[in-house]
Steps between C-alpha positions, in 0.01 A plus 500: 500500500460871569467748219786720392359852483639741241423858411508649156619323189878509553703182522549355845766264634350190651721298739408132499607315816570127508635258759882543485528126443391555144792739432627449139161368371352654191176702528281586202288811534213584254287818514126434454173695483626856475859450618795550271854395558804594298578246351153348502616173656791496742713215620673597821729324751426497873783670689682352801261710719199333343374782289489646149352823356289576196386828351122501435262762369125512538348616168330841483131454589548149640380489868691175566704221355726227613836327457534134440807364676625150430780338709569127544166393336303734731287787374430802712267788400614840629216751471564876441232753564488869415429709818516846627817631663322499835420131467860420409632703793249337744611156384872588540426635847302180587779261380803717580586502128545129498305243301 
């Protein structure tokens, strides 16, 4: 899994993509190691397009953290890393803004 790069300490919206065949399934998202969510644990539903979004914030001074995502008895770790604006822009250019 690639890192999600963020700048500053402002909340960011993270789009989680799933196979559209799991539309309607519940997803539990927990912030860990320097990541905060509001509320702290979120239970979301996968949309018909196979995605859901969560707002996450990397704590001041924390260089990185991660989200724990649980869906259908599978756990996925989504790492977030604080980076410079130049790094974020370079990654967006490399991926075309897509995950």
